C-alpha positions in Angstrom: 74.0 90.7 91.7 75.6 87.3 91.0 74.6 84.7 93.6 77.4 82.1 93.1 81.1 82.0 93.7 82.8 79.8 91.1 86.3 78.6 90.3 88.0 80.5 87.6 87.4 79.4 84.0 90.2 81.6 82.7 92.9 79.4 81.2 96.5 80.3 81.7 98.9 79.4 78.8 102.6 79.9 79.1 104.7 80.8 76.0 108.4 80.6 75.3 109.8 84.1 75.4 111.6 85.1 72.2 113.1 88.3 71.0 112.2 89.1 67.5 113.7 91.8 65.3 111.1 93.0 62.8 110.8 95.4 59.9 108.3 98.2 59.9 106.0 97.7 56.9 103.5 100.6 57.4 102.6 103.4 59.7 99.1 104.7 59.8 97.6 107.5 61.9 94.1 106.2 62.7 93.0 109.0 65.0 94.6 112.1 66.6 96.2 110.0 69.4 96.6 106.6 67.8 99.1 105.1 65.4 98.8 101.7 63.9 102.1 100.1 63.0 102.5 96.9 61.0 105.6 94.8 61.6 106.9 91.9 59.6 109.6 89.3 59.8 110.3 85.6 59.4 110.4 85.2 63.2 106.7 85.8 63.4 106.0 82.4 61.8 105.7 80.9 65.3 104.4 84.0 67.1 101.6 83.1 69.6 99.0 85.4 71.2 96.2 83.4 72.6 94.3 86.1 74.3 92.9 89.5 73.3 94.6 91.3 76.2 98.1 89.7 75.9 101.0 92.1 76.0 104.4 92.0 74.4 107.5 93.9 75.5 108.3 96.6 72.9 112.1 97.2 73.2 112.9 100.8 72.2 116.7 100.8 72.3 117.8 97.1 72.2 121.5 98.0 71.9 121.6 100.0 75.2 123.0 98.6 78.4 119.5 98.9 80.0 117.0 98.8 77.1 113.7 100.6 77.6 110.7 98.2 77.5 107.0 99.1 77.3 103.9 96.8 77.2 101.7 96.8 74.1 98.8 94.6 73.0 99.1 92.6 69.8 96.2 94.1 67.9 96.3 91.4 65.3 98.8 89.0 63.8 99.1 86.6 60.9 101.6 83.7 61.0 101.3 83.0 57.3 101.9 86.6 56.3 104.4 86.9 59.2 102.8 90.2 60.2 102.0 91.8 63.6 100.0 94.9 64.1 100.4 97.2 67.2 98.4 100.3 68.0 100.3 103.0 69.9 98.2 105.4 72.1 100.1 108.7 71.6 100.3 110.6 74.8 103.1 113.0 74.0 105.9 111.7 76.2 108.3 108.8 76.8 110.7 106.9 74.6 108.1 104.5 73.0 105.9 107.5 72.1 108.9 109.3 70.6 109.8 106.2 68.6 106.2 105.9 67.2 106.1 109.6 66.4 109.2 109.3 64.2 109.1 105.7 62.8 108.7 105.1 59.1 108.4 102.1 56.8 111.7 100.4 56.5 112.8 101.0 60.1 113.3 98.1 62.4 111.8 97.2 65.8 112.4 94.6 68.5 109.8 92.8 70.6 109.7 90.1 73.1 106.9 87.8 74.3 104.1 87.5 75.1 105.2 85.3 78.1 101.7 84.0 78.6 98.0 84.3 77.9 95.0 84.3 80.1 92.2 83.0 77.8 88.8 84.2 78.8 86.0 81.9 77.5 83.5 83.5 75.0 80.5 81.5 76.2 79.5 83.7 79.2 75.9 84.8 79.3 77.1 88.4 79.2 80.3 90.3 78.9 81.2 93.7 80.2 84.3 95.5 78.8 85.4 98.8 80.4 88.5 100.8 79.4 90.2 104.0 78.6 92.2 104.8 75.5 95.0 102.4 76.4 92.5 99.5 76.4 91.1 100.3 72.9 93.4 97.8 71.0 92.5 94.9 73.3 88.8 95.9 73.3 88.8 96.0 69.5 90.4 92.6 69.3 87.9 91.1 71.8 85.0 92.5 70.0 86.1 90.9 66.7 86.6 87.5 68.4 83.3 87.2 70.2 80.6 85.1 68.5 77.3 86.3 67.2 75.4 85.0 70.3 77.5 86.9 72.7 75.8 89.8 74.6 78.3 92.6 75.3 78.2 96.0 77.0 81.3 98.1 76.2 82.1 101.3 78.0 84.9 103.4 76.6 86.6 106.5 77.9 87.9 108.8 75.2 89.2 112.2 76.4 89.2 113.4 72.8 86.0 112.6 70.9 88.0 112.3 67.7 89.6 109.1 69.2 86.3 107.3 69.4 86.3 104.3 67.1 84.0 101.7 65.6 84.2 98.4 67.5 83.4 95.9 64.8 81.8 92.8 66.1 79.3 90.0 65.2 78.1 90.1 68.8 75.1 91.8 70.2 76.7 95.0 71.5 75.7 98.1 73.5 78.5 100.7 73.3 78.6 103.6 75.8 81.1 106.5 75.4 82.2 108.7 78.3 84.5 111.7 78.4 86.0 111.6 81.9 87.1 109.1 84.6 84.4 110.5 86.8 81.7 109.7 84.2 83.1 106.2 83.9 83.0 105.5 87.7 79.5 107.0 87.9 78.3 104.7 85.1 79.8 101.6 86.8 78.1 102.5 90.1 74.7 102.8 88.4 75.0 99.7 86.2 72.9 96.7 87.2 74.6 93.5 86.6 72.6 91.2 84.2 71.3 87.8 85.3 73.4 84.8 84.6 77.1 84.1 84.6 79.0 87.1 83.2 82.6 88.3 82.9 83.8 91.8 83.7 87.0 93.0 82.0 88.5 96.4 82.9 91.7 98.1 81.8 92.6 101.7 82.4 94.7 104.0 84.7 95.5 102.4 88.1 93.2 104.6 90.3 90.3 104.0 88.0 90.9 100.2 88.1 91.0 100.2 91.9 87.7 102.0 92.0 86.1 99.7 89.5 87.2 96.5 91.3 85.7 97.8 94.5 82.5 98.7 92.8 82.0 95.3 91.1 83.3 93.0 93.8 82.6 94.8 97.1 79.5 96.8 96.2 77.8 94.7 93.6 79.0 91.2 94.8 80.3 90.1 91.4 82.2 86.8 91.4 85.8 87.6 91.9 86.7 84.6 89.7 84.9 86.2 86.8 86.6 89.6 86.6 89.9 90.8 85.3 91.1 94.2 86.3 94.4 95.5 84.8 96.1 98.8 85.4 97.7 99.6 82.0 99.3 102.8 83.3 99.6 104.9 86.4 99.6 108.7 86.6 103.1 110.2 86.8 104.7 106.7 86.7 106.7 105.3 83.8 106.5 101.7 82.6 103.6 100.7 84.8 101.4 97.6 84.1 99.9 95.3 86.8 97.0 93.1 87.6 94.8 94.6 90.4 93.5 92.0 92.8 
């Protein structure tokens, strides 16, 4: 249990929101329910994504009177190459999913943002990352960014074992896989927080996130300024994404 309540060390950075029309360079199926799509365009020369869990707005039908927009994590980007990689979790429904199912190299896409970044320092004594499939791109990016001295516990929920992936990292990592939301909650309840200042990051379905926040703040007494809990989606609700506080 943490014994101190601190001010937040998370830095908020605002970005100018731009719409960017990009070309699809490549489409890769990396597991049964994930597609990795690489986009390119001159407008990416000044693209900024300062945090591993930033999100852009992917605009499915930009010419429509009311375009459909969905949130996605910039998996990686290269300003010199003017390339942006996005990983789509394929869940079988919705306009963004349909676009990703049918897209091919040479097609075009439009994105906007990110509008801001919440930069979480890497120098915490320990890091805990928890997420379901929708969090895998952000978790992968974070693992690649953490330094060798970082101590990390990563808990990942994959309903299909074929979607389990390697989380490449220089850090000292303990990876735990679970198959159900119930197993994820059970693990969190039994986990003893390490000593020292640590950061807890969670992203998953809304009901899971609500339970995790209660477990870590109310039950375990973790510093509420050293936790980020994001609902990346909500059961039977389209276009849902919110911070849970």
